[in-house]
DOFIGU-376402 format. One line per 5 residues: number of its first residue (from 1); their letters; for each residue z, y, x of C-alpha. Coordinates in steps of 0.1 Angstrom, whole numbers, padded with zeros to 4 digits. Each point is the difference from the previous one (the first is absolute). Layout:
! DOFIGU-376402
NUM = A = Z:Y:X | ...
//
This chain:
! DOFIGU-376402
1 = MFSKA = 0083:-1409:-2046 | -0023:0028:-0012 | 0026:0022:-0015 | 0000:0035:0014 | 0021:0031:-0004
6 = VPYGK = -0024:0024:-0016 | -0002:0033:0020 | -0003:0033:-0017 | 0013:-0017:-0033 | 0020:0031:-0010
11 = TLHLI = -0031:0021:-0007 | -0007:0007:-0037 | -0036:-0013:0002 | 0011:-0033:0014 | 0026:-0005:-0027
16 = LFLGF = -0025:0006:-0027 | -0025:-0023:0016 | 0025:-0028:0004 | 0010:0004:-0036 | -0036:-0004:-0010
21 = LVLVQ = -0002:-0030:0022 | 0029:-0017:-0017 | -0015:0006:-0034 | -0033:-0016:0009 | 0016:-0029:0021
26 = PALSQ = -0003:-0026:-0028 | -0037:0006:-0002 | -0004:-0002:0037 | 0022:-0031:0004 | -0021:-0018:-0026
31 = SPQVI = -0034:0009:0013 | -0001:-0024:0030 | 0009:-0030:-0022 | -0030:0000:-0022 | -0025:-0010:0027
36 = PAPIH = -0012:-0035:-0007 | -0017:-0005:0034 | 0009:-0033:0016 | 0020:0000:0033 | -0015:-0019:0029
41 = DTLIP = 0021:-0015:0027 | -0017:0022:0026 | 0010:0032:-0018 | 0038:-0004:0005 | -0001:0004:0038
46 = SLITK = -0023:0030:-0004 | 0024:0017:-0025 | 0029:-0006:0024 | -0019:0017:0028 | -0009:0029:-0022
51 = VAAYS = 0036:0004:-0011 | 0011:0003:0036 | -0028:0024:0010 | 0005:0022:-0031 | 0038:0000:0005
56 = FTIDR = -0006:0013:0036 | -0023:0027:-0014 | 0025:0011:-0026 | 0028:0001:0026 | -0021:0021:0023
61 = SYSLL = -0010:0024:-0028 | 0037:0005:-0009 | 0008:0007:0036 | -0028:0026:0002 | 0014:0016:-0032
66 = QRNYD = 0035:0002:0014 | -0007:0012:0035 | -0035:0015:0005 | -0003:0025:-0028 | 0030:0023:0005
71 = LSKME = -0009:0034:-0013 | 0036:0015:0001 | -0006:0020:0032 | -0033:0014:-0013 | 0015:0008:-0034
76 = ANLPD = 0029:0018:0017 | -0024:0021:0022 | -0026:0008:-0026 | 0020:0026:-0020 | 0006:0020:0032
81 = IEKRL = -0038:-0001:0008 | -0008:0011:-0035 | 0025:0028:0002 | -0015:0012:0032 | -0035:-0002:-0014
86 = TGFKS = 0011:0020:-0031 | 0015:0026:0024 | -0034:0003:0018 | -0018:0004:-0033 | 0024:0026:-0013
91 = RLETK = 0000:0020:0032 | -0038:-0001:0001 | -0003:0012:-0037 | 0026:0028:0003 | -0003:0013:0035
96 = GGQMN = -0034:-0014:0012 | -0015:0034:0003 | 0029:0013:0021 | 0000:-0028:0025 | -0011:0007:0035
101 = LLSLN = -0017:-0023:0025 | 0032:-0011:0016 | 0017:-0010:-0033 | -0032:-0017:-0010 | -0001:-0020:0032
106 = SSVIM = 0036:-0011:-0005 | -0008:-0010:-0036 | -0031:-0020:0011 | 0020:-0019:0027 | 0029:-0008:-0024
111 = LAEVM = -0024:-0011:-0028 | -0019:-0022:0025 | 0033:-0018:0007 | 0005:-0006:-0038 | -0036:-0012:-0003
116 = EQLRA = 0005:-0024:0029 | 0031:-0015:-0016 | -0018:-0003:-0034 | -0030:-0018:0017 | 0024:-0024:0017
121 = NQKVL = 0017:-0007:-0033 | -0034:-0005:-0016 | -0010:-0024:0027 | 0032:-0021:-0004 | -0004:-0001:-0038
126 = QAYCS = -0036:-0011:0002 | 0010:-0028:0024 | 0028:-0010:-0025 | -0025:-0001:-0028 | -0025:-0020:0020
131 = RLTGS = 0027:-0026:0010 | 0014:-0002:-0036 | -0035:-0004:-0014 | -0006:-0030:0022 | 0034:-0015:-0011
136 = ITSVN = -0009:0006:-0037 | -0033:-0018:0005 | 0018:-0030:0014 | 0024:0000:-0030 | -0028:0002:-0025
141 = KIIND = -0016:-0030:0017 | 0032:-0019:-0008 | 0001:0012:-0036 | -0036:-0010:-0006 | 0004:-0034:0015
146 = ADLTL = -0005:-0024:-0030 | 0016:-0029:0019 | 0034:0015:-0004 | -0002:-0003:-0038 | -0007:-0038:0000
151 = SVPDT = 0025:-0024:-0016 | 0011:-0024:0027 | 0021:-0032:-0006 | 0024:0009:0028 | 0027:0021:-0016
156 = SLLDQ = 0012:0013:0033 | -0034:0013:0009 | -0005:0013:-0035 | 0032:0021:0003 | -0012:0014:0033
161 = LLDLQ = -0033:0010:-0015 | 0017:0018:-0029 | 0024:0017:0024 | -0029:0010:0022 | -0018:0015:-0030
166 = EEVFV = 0030:0020:-0010 | 0005:0012:0036 | -0036:0011:0003 | 0000:0019:-0033 | 0032:0019:0010
171 = LDALQ = -0014:0007:0035 | -0033:0013:-0015 | 0020:0024:-0022 | 0020:0013:0030 | -0031:0004:0021
176 = RHKMN = -0018:0020:-0027 | 0030:0021:-0005 | 0002:0007:0037 | -0037:0008:0001 | 0004:0025:-0027
181 = NLNLM = 0028:0017:0020 | -0022:0000:0031 | -0030:0015:-0019 | 0022:0027:-0015 | 0014:0009:0035
186 = LNRVS = -0035:-0001:0015 | -0013:0023:-0028 | 0029:0023:0006 | -0006:0002:0038 | -0038:0004:-0005
191 = VNLLQ = 0005:0029:-0025 | 0023:0017:0025 | -0025:-0005:0028 | -0027:0015:-0022 | 0022:0030:-0007
196 = ANDVM = 0008:0004:0037 | -0037:-0001:0008 | -0006:0028:-0025 | 0028:0021:0015 | -0013:-0007:0035
201 = SDLRY = -0035:0012:-0011 | 0014:0032:-0014 | 0020:0006:0031 | -0030:-0005:0023 | -0021:0023:-0023
206 = LTISI = 0027:0027:0002 | 0000:-0004:0038 | -0038:0004:0002 | 0001:0030:-0023 | 0027:0017:0021
211 = KSAML = -0019:-0007:0032 | -0032:0013:-0015 | 0016:0032:-0012 | 0021:0006:0032 | -0022:0029:0012
216 = VPEQK = 0005:0018:-0034 | 0033:0020:-0001 | 0023:-0017:-0024 | 0026:0027:0000 | 0002:0038:0004
221 = PLLTA = -0003:0015:0035 | 0034:0002:0017 | 0002:0038:0000 | -0006:0002:-0037 | 0021:-0030:-0010
226 = RPADY = 0033:0006:-0019 | 0030:-0023:-0007 | -0008:0001:-0037 | -0032:-0018:0007 | 0019:-0032:0008
231 = IQAYS = 0019:-0022:-0024 | 0029:-0010:0022 | 0018:0015:0030 | -0004:-0014:0035 | 0035:-0014:0001
236 = AVTVK = -0004:-0019:-0033 | -0034:-0014:0011 | 0015:-0011:0033 | 0030:-0018:-0015 | -0022:-0018:-0025
241 = ALLLS = -0024:-0011:0028 | 0029:-0013:0021 | 0014:-0021:-0028 | -0034:-0015:-0008 | -0007:-0006:0037
246 = GKIIS = 0033:-0019:0003 | -0011:-0023:-0028 | -0034:-0005:0015 | 0015:-0009:0034 | 0024:-0024:-0016
251 = IYTRR = -0027:-0018:-0019 | -0025:0000:0029 | 0024:-0014:0026 | 0012:-0026:-0024 | -0035:-0012:-0003
256 = KWDVL = -0007:0002:0037 | 0032:-0017:0013 | -0021:-0025:0020 | -0018:0027:0020 | 0032:0018:0006
261 = AISLF = 0016:-0032:0013 | -0029:-0005:0024 | 0004:0036:0013 | 0038:-0005:0005 | -0006:-0033:0018
266 = VFMLT = -0025:0016:0024 | 0026:0028:0006 | 0027:-0024:0008 | -0022:-0019:0024 | -0012:0031:0019
271 = TAWCL = 0036:0014:0002 | 0014:-0033:0014 | -0029:-0002:0025 | 0006:0035:0013 | 0038:-0004:0001
276 = SNVRR = -0004:-0033:0019 | -0023:0017:0026 | 0023:0030:0005 | 0031:-0022:0005 | -0019:-0022:0025
281 = IKRRQ = -0011:0031:0019 | 0035:0015:0001 | 0012:-0031:0019 | -0023:0010:0029 | 0012:0023:0028
286 = DSAII = -0030:0023:-0004 | 0004:0003:-0038 | 0006:0038:0001 | -0033:0006:0018 | -0019:-0023:-0024
291 = LQKVH = 0015:0016:-0032 | -0009:0035:0013 | -0036:-0006:-0012 | 0012:-0009:-0035 | 0008:0029:-0024
296 = FLRRS = 0000:-0008:-0037 | 0013:-0036:0003 | 0027:0012:0024 | 0010:0025:-0025 | 0005:-0027:-0027
301 = VFVGN = -0016:-0034:-0003 | 0010:-0003:-0036 | -0012:0034:-0011 | -0032:-0004:0020 | -0008:-0032:-0019
306 = LVALF = 0008:0018:-0032 | -0026:0026:0008 | -0024:-0029:0007 | 0009:-0017:-0033 | -0006:0031:-0021
311 = TYSPL = -0032:0006:0018 | -0016:-0034:-0004 | 0016:-0013:-0033 | -0023:0021:-0023 | -0029:-0019:0016
316 = FFADP = 0013:-0032:-0015 | -0004:0013:-0036 | -0035:0000:-0014 | 0004:0031:-0021 | 0036:0015:0000
321 = TISYL = 0010:0026:-0025 | 0005:0036:0010 | 0037:-0003:-0008 | 0005:-0029:0024 | -0020:0017:0027
326 = NANGL = 0021:0032:-0002 | 0032:-0021:0000 | -0012:-0018:0031 | -0011:0033:0015 | 0035:0015:-0004
331 = LLLSS = 0015:-0030:0018 | -0026:0003:0027 | 0006:0038:0004 | 0038:-0005:0003 | -0002:-0028:0027
336 = LSFLI = -0029:0018:0018 | 0021:0033:0002 | 0029:-0019:0015 | -0022:-0016:0026 | -0021:0029:0012
341 = FPYLV = 0024:0030:-0004 | 0016:-0003:0035 | -0035:0000:0016 | -0013:0031:-0017 | 0001:0033:0018
346 = KQAKI = 0020:0028:-0016 | -0027:0017:-0020 | -0015:-0034:-0010 | 0034:-0009:-0015 | -0001:0031:-0023
351 = MWVAV = -0035:-0008:-0011 | 0009:-0037:-0006 | 0028:0011:-0024 | -0025:0022:-0018 | -0025:-0029:-0002
356 = CLLWL = 0028:-0023:-0015 | 0008:0026:-0027 | -0037:0005:-0008 | -0004:-0037:-0003 | 0028:-0003:-0024
361 = FYALD = -0015:0028:-0022 | -0034:-0016:0000 | 0014:-0035:-0006 | 0018:0013:-0031 | -0031:0019:-0011
366 = DLLLE = -0020:-0032:0004 | 0022:-0016:-0027 | -0004:0027:-0026 | -0018:-0011:-0031 | -0005:0036:-0013
371 = SAFGE = -0006:0033:0017 | 0026:0028:0001 | 0000:0037:0010 | 0025:-0005:0028 | -0021:-0029:0014
376 = RWGLF = -0030:0022:0004 | 0018:0026:0020 | 0017:-0027:0021 | -0035:-0014:0008 | -0011:0034:0011
381 = IGGLI = 0030:0008:0022 | 0000:-0035:0015 | -0037:0003:0008 | 0005:0033:0018 | 0029:-0015:0021
386 = MIGMC = -0022:-0029:0010 | -0028:0022:0010 | 0023:0022:0021 | 0017:-0030:0018 | -0033:-0017:0008
391 = SYVIR = -0016:0032:0013 | 0030:0007:0022 | 0000:-0035:0016 | -0038:-0001:0005 | 0000:0034:0018
396 = SKRRI = 0032:-0008:0019 | -0003:-0019:0033 | 0036:-0012:-0001 | 0009:-0036:-0002 | 0014:-0016:-0032
401 = FYKIA = 0018:-0029:0017 | 0016:-0002:0034 | 0001:-0033:0020 | -0026:-0013:-0024 | -0038:0003:0006
406 = ESPAT = -0018:0023:-0024 | -0027:-0015:-0022 | -0036:0013:0003 | -0003:-0003:-0038 | 0028:0025:-0007
411 = KALLF = -0022:0031:0000 | -0026:-0017:-0022 | 0027:-0011:-0025 | 0015:0035:-0002 | -0034:0015:-0005
416 = FTAVL = -0007:-0024:-0028 | 0034:0007:-0016 | -0007:0038:0002 | -0034:-0004:-0017 | 0014:-0020:-0028
421 = SVMSV = 0028:0025:-0005 | -0025:0029:-0002 | -0019:-0020:-0026 | 0032:-0006:-0019 | 0008:0038:-0001
426 = LFNLA = -0035:0009:-0011 | -0001:-0026:-0027 | 0034:0011:-0013 | -0011:0036:-0001 | -0031:-0009:-0020
431 = GNVTL = 0018:-0022:-0025 | -0011:-0035:0013 | 0036:-0013:0000 | -0011:-0037:0004 | -0020:0007:0031
436 = AKLSG = 0027:0023:0013 | 0026:-0028:-0003 | -0023:-0026:0015 | -0008:0022:0030 | 0036:0010:0007
441 = ITAIE = 0014:-0035:-0004 | -0027:-0015:0021 | 0006:0026:0027 | 0038:-0006:0004 | -0003:-0038:-0005
446 = GLVLG = -0027:-0002:0027 | 0021:0021:0024 | 0031:-0022:-0004 | -0020:-0032:0000 | -0018:0011:0032
451 = MSLKV = 0034:0006:0017 | 0014:-0033:-0012 | -0031:-0019:0013 | 0003:0017:0034 | 0037:-0011:0002
456 = FCTMV = -0010:-0035:-0013 | -0027:-0005:0026 | 0024:0012:0028 | 0027:-0024:-0012 | -0025:-0029:0000
461 = LESVY = -0008:0008:0036 | 0037:0002:0008 | 0006:-0034:-0016 | -0028:-0015:0021 | 0015:0016:0031
466 = LQSEA = 0034:-0014:-0008 | -0015:-0034:-0005 | -0018:0001:0033 | 0031:0012:0019 | 0024:-0024:-0017
471 = YHQSR = -0021:-0030:0009 | -0017:0015:0031 | -0003:-0034:0017 | -0015:-0019:-0029 | -0037:-0008:-0004
476 = FSEYI = -0001:0019:-0033 | 0011:0032:0016 | -0027:-0005:0027 | -0025:-0004:-0028 | 0011:0032:-0017
481 = NYKEQ = 0000:0018:0033 | 0013:0032:-0015 | -0006:0022:0030 | -0037:-0007:-0001 | -0005:-0004:-0037
486 = QHRFL = 0021:0028:-0015 | -0029:0024:-0003 | -0021:-0027:-0017 | 0029:-0008:-0024 | 0004:0037:-0008
491 = KILWI = -0037:0003:-0008 | 0001:-0029:-0024 | 0031:0014:-0016 | -0015:0034:-0005 | -0031:-0016:-0016
496 = LATVV = 0022:-0019:-0025 | 0021:0032:-0006 | -0031:0020:-0008 | -0012:-0026:-0025 | 0034:0000:-0017
501 = WIGAF = 0001:0038:-0001 | -0035:0002:-0015 | 0010:-0026:-0026 | 0031:0020:-0010 | -0021:0032:-0001
506 = LRHIT = -0025:-0016:-0024 | 0029:-0013:-0022 | 0015:0035:-0003 | -0033:0016:-0010 | -0005:-0029:-0025
511 = LYDAV = -0032:-0013:0016 | 0015:-0032:0015 | -0012:-0023:-0028 | -0035:0016:0000 | -0004:-0004:0037
516 = ITWCI = 0013:-0036:0000 | -0024:-0008:-0028 | -0029:0015:0018 | 0010:-0018:0033 | 0001:-0033:-0019
521 = FFLQK = -0033:0006:-0016 | -0015:0010:0034 | 0013:-0031:0017 | -0009:-0024:-0029 | -0035:0013:-0008
526 = HRAIG = -0027:-0025:0009 | -0026:0013:0025 | -0031:-0017:0013 | -0018:-0003:0033 | -0032:-0018:-0007
531 = NMTFT = 0009:-0032:-0020 | 0036:0000:0011 | 0027:0017:-0021 | 0034:0011:0013 | 0029:0024:-0007
536 = FGSAA = 0019:0022:0024 | 0032:-0016:-0011 | -0012:-0035:0011 | -0012:0015:0033 | 0034:0017:0005
541 = VFIGI = 0018:-0033:-0007 | -0022:-0019:0024 | 0006:0026:0028 | 0037:0001:-0008 | 0005:-0038:0003
546 = IWVSS = -0021:-0001:0032 | 0022:0028:0014 | 0032:-0019:-0009 | -0014:-0031:0017 | -0007:0020:0031
551 = VISGV = 0035:0014:0000 | 0015:-0035:-0004 | -0022:-0012:0028 | 0011:0028:0022 | 0037:-0008:-0006
556 = INFFF = -0006:-0036:0008 | -0019:0009:0031 | 0029:0022:0012 | 0029:-0023:-0007 | -0018:-0031:0015
561 = SYSNA = -0015:0019:0029 | 0007:-0011:0036 | 0020:0024:0022 | -0005:-0007:0037 | 0031:0021:0007
566 = NTPGK = 0023:-0020:-0022 | -0014:-0034:0008 | -0014:0002:0036 | -0017:-0031:0013 | 0001:-0019:-0033
571 = RSTLG = -0029:-0014:-0020 | 0002:0008:-0037 | -0014:-0023:-0027 | 0003:0027:-0027 | -0033:0016:0008
576 = SMRLL = -0021:-0026:-0017 | 0024:-0002:-0029 | -0001:0038:-0003 | -0038:0000:0000 | -0002:-0027:-0027
581 = MRLAI = 0025:0019:-0022 | -0019:0032:0004 | -0033:-0017:-0009 | 0017:-0017:-0030 | 0015:0033:-0012
586 = WAIGF = -0034:0017:0003 | -0017:-0028:-0019 | 0026:-0002:-0028 | 0000:0038:-0002 | -0038:0001:-0004
591 = LIAVA = 0000:-0027:-0027 | 0028:0018:-0019 | -0018:0033:0003 | -0032:-0015:-0013 | 0018:-0016:-0030
596 = AAGIP = 0021:0031:-0007 | -0030:0023:0002 | -0020:-0022:-0024 | -0029:-0005:0024 | -0023:-0027:-0014
601 = LDKLS = -0005:-0029:0023 | -0038:0001:-0005 | 0000:0036:0012 | 0022:-0010:0029 | -0024:-0027:0010
606 = LMIGA = -0028:0025:0001 | 0021:0022:0022 | 0008:-0029:0023 | -0038:-0008:0001 | -0008:0036:0009
611 = LGVGI = 0027:-0002:0026 | -0015:-0031:0014 | -0033:0017:0005 | 0018:0028:0019 | 0017:-0026:0021
616 = GFGLQ = -0033:-0016:0009 | -0013:0033:0013 | 0028:0019:0016 | 0034:-0016:-0004 | -0003:-0032:0019
621 = NIVNN = 0024:0010:0028 | 0026:0012:-0025 | -0001:-0032:-0020 | -0001:-0020:0032 | 0032:0017:0011
626 = LVSGV = 0016:-0005:-0034 | -0008:-0037:-0001 | 0011:-0004:0036 | 0033:0016:-0010 | 0005:-0027:-0027
631 = ILAFE = -0009:-0027:0025 | 0025:0014:0025 | 0027:-0001:-0026 | -0006:-0037:-0008 | -0010:-0013:0034
636 = RPVQI = 0025:0021:0020 | -0015:-0001:0035 | 0017:0033:0006 | 0035:0011:-0011 | 0019:0032:0002
641 = GDLIE = 0015:0003:0035 | -0026:-0021:0017 | -0013:0012:0034 | -0038:-0004:-0003 | -0030:0009:0021
646 = IGNKK = -0034:0006:-0015 | -0029:0012:0021 | 0015:0026:0024 | 0029:0009:-0024 | 0034:-0014:0003
651 = GIVEE = 0032:0007:-0019 | 0027:-0011:-0025 | -0011:-0005:-0037 | 0019:0025:-0022 | -0018:-0003:-0033
656 = IGVRS = -0025:-0023:-0017 | -0017:0020:-0027 | -0024:-0009:-0027 | -0030:0015:0019 | 0013:0005:0035
661 = SKIKS = 0029:-0008:0023 | 0019:0022:0024 | 0012:-0009:0035 | 0020:0021:0024 | -0011:-0001:0037
666 = SDGAD = 0023:0001:0029 | -0007:0037:0006 | 0011:0009:-0036 | -0034:0003:-0016 | -0005:-0013:-0036
671 = IIIPN = -0033:-0019:-0001 | -0016:-0007:-0034 | -0020:-0032:0000 | -0021:-0011:-0030 | 0010:-0034:-0013
676 = GDLLG = -0035:-0013:0005 | 0003:0005:0037 | 0031:-0020:0001 | -0019:-0030:-0014 | -0034:0007:0015
681 = QHLIN = 0009:0005:0036 | 0019:-0021:0026 | 0037:0007:-0005 | 0027:-0008:0025 | 0034:-0004:-0017
686 = WTMKD = 0027:-0001:0027 | 0028:-0008:-0025 | -0015:-0023:-0026 | 0021:-0030:0010 | 0027:0016:0021
691 = RYKRV = 0006:0031:0020 | -0002:-0016:0035 | -0024:0013:0026 | -0009:-0014:0034 | 0005:0024:0029
696 = EFIIG = -0015:-0003:0034 | -0003:0020:0032 | -0008:-0006:0037 | 0023:0008:0029 | -0009:-0002:0037
701 = IRYQT = 0021:-0011:0030 | -0006:0000:0037 | -0013:-0030:0019 | 0033:-0002:0019 | 0020:-0006:-0032
706 = DIRRA = 0013:-0034:-0010 | -0021:-0007:-0031 | 0023:-0026:-0015 | 0030:0022:0004 | -0019:0028:-0016
711 = KELIQ = -0010:-0021:-0030 | 0036:-0012:-0005 | 0013:0035:0002 | -0026:0012:-0026 | 0009:-0029:-0024
716 = ETLRE = 0037:0008:0003 | -0006:0036:-0007 | -0021:-0008:-0031 | 0026:-0024:-0014 | 0027:0027:0002
721 = NENIL = -0021:0024:-0022 | 0012:-0004:-0037 | -0033:0013:-0014 | -0020:-0029:0016 | -0003:-0031:-0021
726 = IPPEP = 0013:-0033:0015 | -0015:-0024:-0010 | -0028:0002:0008 | 0009:0003:0037 | -0016:0029:0019
731 = VVIVQ = -0029:-0010:0022 | -0003:0011:0036 | -0031:-0010:0018 | -0017:0010:0033 | -0032:0017:-0012
736 = EFTDN = -0020:0007:0032 | 0001:0010:0037 | -0013:0035:0006 | -0006:0019:0032 | 0035:0014:0002
741 = AINIR = 0021:-0019:-0026 | 0007:-0032:-0019 | -0004:0008:-0037 | 0024:-0018:-0023 | -0008:-0001:-0037
746 = ILFWS = 0030:0002:-0024 | -0002:-0010:-0037 | 0027:0000:-0026 | 0005:0006:-0038 | 0016:0030:-0016
751 = SEVSQ = 0019:-0004:-0032 | -0013:0032:-0016 | -0036:0010:0003 | 0008:0037:-0004 | 0024:-0001:0030
756 = SGTVR = -0023:-0020:0023 | -0008:0030:0021 | 0036:0009:0006 | 0009:-0037:0008 | -0029:-0001:0025
761 = SNAMI = 0012:0031:0017 | 0037:-0012:0002 | -0012:-0033:0014 | -0019:0016:0028 | 0029:0023:0008
766 = GIYEA = 0024:-0030:0001 | -0023:-0019:0024 | -0004:0029:0023 | 0038:0005:0001 | 0005:-0037:0007
771 = FTRVG = -0026:0000:0028 | 0017:0031:0015 | 0034:-0017:0001 | -0013:-0030:0020 | -0023:0020:0022
776 = IQLPY = -0033:-0010:-0014 | -0024:0029:0004 | -0031:0007:-0021 | -0032:0006:0020 | -0017:0033:0003
781 = TREMN = -0034:0005:-0015 | -0031:0001:0022 | -0003:0037:-0006 | 0036:0006:0012 | -0006:-0022:0031
786 = MN = -0030:0020:0008 | 0020:0032:-0001
//
């Protein structure tokens, strides 16, 4: 029952060990039989229990050996990692002094990928070793158990004990063999990781050295340079750089397939969203008028979303290589040209073609690992062309686009590009080739990125506009309110675009990592105010979470708000629910913000205590209103849509807020009432139980009139009015006898309090017309009789 098929039995070490085990088997088989200790009756059940438990332990250990220590994938990938690591070392030793900042940056990024994979392998191997060590400890416990070597009278149990000993010795041998393999693999990975750390240190040292010596000319001035001063021609250097870039892009994208998949998924979602909205709009009769305001997405929804994809996809990568960025930029430039070319004026089209050609030259130059004579003259001519174009556009008052609004940042972007181009030309003339390349590449990349961000922001606004028009009757479109909010949307988009552009600029001048490191240090540095310590990062997290809570609260407030135009004359019970939800969101947001910011509870209690002192002196009314708002939410004496009267103010409740509530009076005024007044003053709620209202008025008849006939006529007229409730029956009573008339008091109930005035007016007109038909005349007033 304990026999096992021995895994890994074909290895040489295992065969030798099993051969040795066969040789010493007689000695091992005789050792347990020489123990003279007596066997007690209570020991047999204990041995049976141990045999079952130890058998389970051995089976589990075999299962772990067979399934949980697979090193085949790691062994297959490790030679490739070692080959790449050797390539880094060889390149650093042979051409380290000739590498520029861009090639060093690419090497650092690729080596970081290798180190990340080595660390992952090291972590897995350490987990394997820890798990196997625990299993070996359990097996050693079985081996050292003296009870298993006792001689028992039960032959069946004795055979099981002997089989168990044989099993455990074989398992111990296999585990130690596997532990040796794991240790060898772990040592191999650790050595490679140490070598990678050494190469990374050398690369960073070279980077710092080059940056420190940037202001010192590393080559001859341009006008004195000769082709013989360079080892290879420009064409050969370019071909070599393109081949190496292709390999880098292949390796990098293979490692980042998950990020690329996310980018493509977002692209498919946005494309389907825009196409759905366009199709929905085209079904409308006014589709041509609506689509006239859309330019880029009307040109091509697919290409427009491609421009967006190539604009935002680099943001998904933490530190992309220069080769990948240039490949992404080439795709962005192609799709962007297709999208904007029809909207460029004639002269702008010529300049855009020149910009595309210059971008291609600078992108190729960005990939070069060595400098060449033709490269330097190309940088010089390209810089002059950039200066000329920027100067012409800045001085010219002509538009760049037609049908599309000009951006106020265009002049500033062109001026910045011209300044960088001038610096590139001057650095090149002086022999500072590295600075010349950085300035020129940053200039053209900044110009193209600025154009793509402008188009991207415009397309985002177009997408929001299409959404609002496609679902113009939905509550969500009302929330977006594109006509009123488009300038606010544009402002937010331009702020985000500016941040992205600055980040790209810092990346091109190789200061991105330094700035990010400084920002992290600035945000995480502990600061003190008195005895309280804090960081700007925790403060930013606190403010951010509170802001998100306010946004969510505002969304709930809008979608649950009461609209008197949509639901006239109806009492809504969502007001209290909305208020409770907003209070809950604020409370939860505050607690999450406190926890995320790491604010100690003892410090928080001090803050609350200080706040309590402030409340005692000057915030009583505010706290009273806040607490009253909570009471209104739970007690609900007032609901959205109620017609209330408080003091000399009367109107329909439109909003119940945390601190105050809003009612709309009959003349259209919005009246803000503190919640404390709603609870602290006498409040008349006309619609708390129902929306009925009693209406009364007095009408006079002459003394010559038959009173009973007049009462019957009035009652018949009131019963015919559909807006008067029956039951209860209208009441018609003789009120009093005056000098010139008999006053009759009329009382009835209106079904809608907001329409009671109209119902009263219609009832009076109906009675007058009924009196006129039967010849009953109303008396003149005393003033009229006197006249």
